[in-house]
N, C-alpha and C positions, 0 to 999 in steps of 0.2 A: 027107612033104608038110611035117609041121610044121616039121623043120628049115628047109627051103627057106622056108617064110612068115617064121620066125624071122629069117633071114637077109635077106629083104626088108626088113623091119622095121629090122633092124641097118642094112642099107645107107642106108634113108631117113632115119633119126638121123644116120648120118655125113655125108650128103649136107648137111642142116642145120647141123650142128655145123661143117662146115668152112667155112661161108659167114657166121661169126661177124664182127662188126664190132671193129676194134680203135683204140686209141688209146694214145699214151705221151707222159708227162709226165717229164722228167729236170730235177733241180736240179743245178747246177754251179757253182763258183765262177771268178769271174775274178781271178787272181793276177797280181801285178807282178814281174817278173823282177829290178828293182833291189832291191828288199827281200825277195823270197819270200815274202812274205804276202798276205792278202786285199788286194785292189785298193782304193785310196781313190779311183779314179775314179768319178763316177758313173755310174749305168746311163744308155745312150745316149738323147741325147734325138731320134734317128732312129727309136727305137720308139714316139714319142708318148706318150699318156697311158696309164699303168697301169691305170687305171679302166676302159679301152676296148679294149685291146690283149689278144685271147684267146691270140695264140701266144707273146708275149714277157711275163712277169712277172718279178718278184723277191720272194724269199722273206724269211727272218728277218734277213738282213743285206743291205744294198745292194750287196754285190759277189756275191750267191748268186741268179745268173740262172736261170729255171725257164722252159724251153721245153716249149709243149704243143701236140702235133698235134690236127688234126680227126679225128672218127671217120673211119676207112678202111674198106674192103671186105675186108682183108687184112692180116694182121700184116706182110707184106712192103711194103705200100703205106704203111702207118704208119711203119715205120722208113725209107722213102724219103723220105716228108715230114720226118721228123727229122732226116734228114741235110742235107735243105734248108734248115731250121731251124738247124742248127749251122754251114753255111756262111755264112748271113746273120750270125749272130751274129759269126763270125769276122769278116767283114768289117768290121765296126764297131768292133773291139778296138783300143786304143790301142797304139803302137808296142811299149810297155814290157808289154803285158798278153799271158796265155795262159789257156787255161780249165784248171784243174786236173783230172786225171784221175782224181782218187780220191775214194772217199765220205769219208775220214777227210780233216780240214781241214789244210794247212800248219802250221808251227809259228807261233804268236801270240807277240809280244813284249807288256808291258804297255800299251804304246801303242796297239797293234793292237787288244786287247780294249776298251780306253777308246774308239778310234775306232768299233769296232762297236756299242758300247752307246749311244754319243751320236749318231751321224749314221744317221737313218733319215728317208725322204722320201716315207712315205704317211702322212699325219695320220690317214685314216680307219680305218688298223689299227694306230695307233699304241698305244692301250690295251691291245687283246689282245696286241701285241708285248711291254709291257712286263710285262704278267701272266707271260706265257712264260718271258721273261728272268729274273724272280724266282722261279717255281716251279721250271724245269728249269736255271739257269744258263745261261752263252753257249754252251758247247760241244756240247751235245745237239743243239742245233737248227741248228748249221752242218754237222752230218753230211749227206752228200747220198747219194741214190740215184734209182732209176727206178721210176716207177709205172705198170703195165701196166693199160689197161681194156679190158673185153670186154662187147659186149653181144650177146644172141641174136636169131636172126630170129622173127618172131610163128609163123610155120609150126612152129617146134620145140615154142615155148610150148603151141600147140594140141595137136598130136601128144602132149606130155607131158601137158597135161589131161586128154584121152581116156584115155590109158593109165592114169592114176590116178584116174579118176572125178571129176574136181573141175570143179564147175559155173563158178566163178567164176575169169576170165581173171587177177585181180588175184592171188587165192590161188595159181594155178599158176604164175605168174611169181616171187611170193616164195617158193615151196617149192622151185623149181627152182634158182634162183639159189642159195639158202642151201645146198642140196646141193651145188652145187658149191663155194661158198665154204668149206664144212666138209672137203670132201675136199681142198682146197688147203692150209687149215691142218694138217690131218692128214698131210700131205707137206712141210711147212714146212722140216723138216730136211734134206731131199734137195735143195731148191733150195740151203738153206745150204752143204751139201757141194759141190755141182756147180758153184755160181756166187757164193760168198761170197768177198769181195774186199776186207775191210778188217782188214789181220792185225795193224797196231800204230797207237799214238797219237804223233804228232810233240809232243803237248803235256801234259807232267806235271799241268799245272794241274787237268787234267780229271779227275785222280784214278782213271783207270783202271788205270794200272801201279801206281801208289801203293797200292791197295787191293787189287791183285791181282799182288802181286810173281810174278816169274820164269816167267809163263806167255806172255810173248809170245815168238814172233809168235803171234796165234790166226788161226782161218780167218775169222771175222768178229765184230769188235765190235759193228759197226751192228745183227746180227740177232740178238744176245744180249741179255740183260736189262738189260746194261750199255750198250746202244744207244738207237737212235731207239724208245723203247717208254714207254707210260705208266708212271707210279708203282705198287708192287705192289698198293696199296689201292684203284686205280682202272682195275684190269683187267677187261676183257669176256670172259665165256665165250662158245663158240660153241656153245650145248646145243641150241636150236631157234630158227627164226625170231622167235616171239613174244618168247622171252626176251632175245634178241640187242636187240630194239627196246625193250623194257622196259629193260634194263640202261643203254643210253646215255643214254636219255629221263632216267632216274632220276639219272645222274650230271651231267647238265646242269642238272636241277631243283634237286638239290641243292647245286650249285655247287662239284662236285668237279671237272667241265669248264667252261672258259668258253665254251665251245660244242661242238657234235657235232663241228666239225673237230679237236678236242682228241683224239679217239680214234684212236690210232695202229696198231691192231691190223693183222697180216699181210694181211687182205682187208677191205674195206668194201663194204656195199650201199649203192648211190648212188640216189638219186631226187630229185625236187624238193621242196623247203622242209625241215622239219624231221623227224627221224628217224620220227617216229610217224605222220607222212603216208603211209609206205610201206603201211601199214594199206590205206589208201583207193586210193592211187595206183599202187601196185605199185614195184616194183624196176625201174629203167631198165638199169642196167649194175653189174658188178663193179668192183672198184679193186684191183688186186693191188699190195701194197707190199713185196715180198719180194727186190728185187734191188739189190744194192750195185753201185756203178758200175764197170764193167769197163774198165780201162785199156787193155787189148789192143782193144778195139773203139774205132773213130775216133767212133763216135755215141754210145759210154758202154753200150750194151747189143748183142748180136749176135742176129742171126737164128736160131741155135742155141737160145738161151734163149727167145725167142720161142716156137720151134716145140716145146719142151718143156713149156711152161706151155700151150700149144695142145693137147697129147697129153693132158695129164693132167686139162684141162676135158673132154676127149672121153671119157676113162676114167671120168671121175666121174659121166656120164650114161649112156652105154652098159653100164658096169658098176658099177651104185649100191650102196653099202655102207652100212648103217646104223651109224656111227661111235658108239660108246658114250662117255659121259662119261670112263672111265676110259683109254680108248683114246686121246682128243684129250690127257688128262692126261699119257699116258706119251709123246706123239708131243712134247709141249712140252718134256719132260726130254730127249729124244732131241736136239731143236734146240739146247737149250742147251750140252749136252755138246759137239756138234759145232761150233757156234759157237765155242767155248773152246778147241777141241782145237788141237794144230799141223796146221798145212796139209797135211804130208805124212803125217799120221797115217792108218792104214786104219781102217775102221768094224769096231769088233770084238765089239759086243754082237748076241747070237745072234738076239734077236728083231729088230732092226733089219736085219740082214742078210737074214733071211728076208723081212721086207716088202721090203725092196729087191729082192730075186731074185724074188719072186710079181709085184711091178709090172713088171719087166722082161718076165717071161713074157706078162703081160696085154698090154701096150703092142706087143710083136711081134705078137699075134694079132690086135689091130687092124688091122695093116698090110694084111690080106687085103682088107679092104674098104673102106678109104679110098680118096678120089678119087686118080686117077694122079697129079695135079699136086703133090699132097703126100707121095707114098710115099717117094722118095728123100731128101727132107728129114727126114721123121720117121724112115726107117731108120739116117740119119747121126746124128741126137740120142740115138736107144736106143744106136747102138754106142758113140757118146761117154759114156753113163752106164754102160755095161756096163763100158767097159776104164779106166773113172775109178775104179770101185770097186776094183779091181785095183792100179792105180796113180794114187793121188790126186794125185802129181804132174803129173798132165794136167790137174786141175781149174784154174779161174782162179786161185784161192787158191792151188793149188801153185805155179805158174807166177810168181805175183807174190811168193811167199815167196824165190825165188831172186834177185829183184832187191834184196833188203834190204841195205843197205851202211853197218855199223857202227850196225845198229840202228834204221836211218831209210830211207825210201824217197824223200826229197826230191829227191836229185839224178835218180832214175829219174822221177819226177813232171814235175821241169823238163823233161827231155829228151823226155818223151813229150809233154808239152803244147805245146813248141815244135814238134815234128814234126806234131802235129795240125794246129795253127793254119795252118803252112805250107800241108800239102795241102788244108784247108779253104778257105784262100783263093785257092788257084790252081783249085780245084775252082770257088769262085764266080765268079772271072773267067771261066773257060770255060763256066760255066751262063749267065751273062748275055749273053756275047758271041755264043753261037750263032747262026750265021745263019738267019735266017727262022722263028725261034722267038718265043714271047710269053714266054718265061722271065724277062727283064727286069721287064716289068710285072707278072707273077707274083708275083717276089721282093719287088718294091714292095709290092705288095699285102698280102704276109705281114708285111713289116717295119711298114708301117702299121697293122697289125690289121684290114683289109679282108676280111669273109668271101668266100673266092675258092676256085675248085676248076677243074682243068683237065677241059676236056671231050674235048679230042684235041690234035693237035701244032698246029692252027691256030685253035682257039676255047678261050677263057678266060670262065668264067662269075664275074662281081663283083657282089656286092651290099653296098650301103652304107644301113643304115637301112631305109627302105621300097622302095629304088630298087635294082633289079637291072637288068642287061643282059648280052649275050653280047657279047664283043669280038674280033675277028679280027685286031687289028694292036696293035702296040706304042702303048701310050696313057701319057701322063704324068698319073699319079693325083693328083696335088695337083691340078691343073686339074678332074678329073673330081669330084673331092671338093667343091673350090667351086662347080662346076657344079650339082651337086645339093643343095649347103646353099642356093643360092641359089633353085633351084626350090621347095625345102621352105618357103621364107621367103615367097616368092610364094603358094604354096597356102595 
C-alpha cells in the first residue's frame, strides 16, 4: 500500500512539473554578406522603441538582436513563438544581411571593432555598456547564446511546502527554485557535452587561442572559464539560497558588479526588484543560461535541448539530492574540462561516467509515470544522451567540428545563415498570407511590441496600455494604437 501511495504522490508531482511555463530568449547577430562581419545597418525602425518592445531588443552591439518570447504553457509553445519572432526578424533584414548562426562572432577587422565601440543607440544604457566594454573588452559580450526561463505552477509550490512543513509560501518558492538551480548547476557539464557548440574563435584579438595554444577546436569556449562568465574574483557559489542572495547583493554593494544583471552564472533566480527582494517576494522563475546557439536548428535551439532541460528539472524535484559544496566544486571542474576538450573526445573520468550513467537510469525510470504526451519526446532525448556518451560525434559540437574548414567556420556559418533566412522569409510570407487567419495582425502586434495572445484560429487578444480587446478579423494596428492613444488623451 505504501508503494501505491508513493506512486500517487510521484504522479501528482510529475503532473504539476509537466505544466511548467517556459520562455526563451536568444541573442544573435545580424551579419552583412558583403563584409562578412557584424552588420552596420541599424536595428530596424519597424520594431519601434526598444524602451517599449518586449519581444525585439538589442544587446551589447547594435547588430546583436535579442528575441524574447512571452511566457508560454509548454516548451513547444515557447519554441513555436520563437520561430514566429525569427520569421518576423528575417522579414525586416536588409538584402545584404543574414543572422549569424553561431555563438562565437564572425571575424572583426579593426574598423569593425571601432564601429562596434562607437555606435550605440540606447543612451539610457550607455553608461553600463561603457563599463562592460572597459571591464571585459569588446569580444566577451558579443558572444551569443540562448536563455531558457521556467516558472512552476503554484500547486507544485503548495505541494512542496506541505511535504517539507514550510509555513511560508515565499520560503517554499525560494527553496524549491534553488533546489532546481543547484541541480542544473551540478549537471552543467552534461549540457556542455551534449549541446556545447562554440569550438573556435574567428578573432585572434580576443586572446583565446593566443593564451591557449594548440587546443582548438574545443567543445565550447562560451561555456568555459574563458567564455561568457564573470571574472574569477566575482564568482557566485550556489551554496544555499541565503548565501546566493547575500553574495550577489554584496558584489553589487561593493561595486564589483555594476548591477545584479552583471551576474553571469549558469542559472539565475529571478523576481521583481533587487535580488534581496527575493527574501520577501519570492522567486518568480529560473533563467538557465547554459545553451550555445545551435546552428543546426533554424531557431537556434532544438526541442530536444528544451526537453532535456525539462527532464532534469523534473529529476531535481522527484529525486532531490543534497549537493555538497565539494560535489558542486568538482562538477565545475568537470564542466571546464569538457568545455575545453576536443568535440570528438569521450568522457573518460570514472566519476563523471558514473554520474552520467546513474542519471540516465533515473531519467528512464521517470518515463513510467510522466504524462503520455511527453513520453516519446523524453525517451528520444534520453536515447540521444545515451548514444552520445558512446559516440560524441553525435553531439551538436561533434557535428559542428566536422564543418571546420582551415581553422574557420565562417563559410559554414554564411551558408547556414543564407539558408535560414530564405527558409524564414518564405515561412513568414506563408504565415501572413494564410487565408482566413489573423496571422498578419498577430505578426504586426509582435513586431510593434504589443502584448498579444492567440485565443484560437479566429480570435486574438490584444492589449495596449490599459486597453485590451478581442479581435476576430485582421486589423491595421497602427490605426488601433492611434485610436487608443486618442481615447487615453480624452479620458
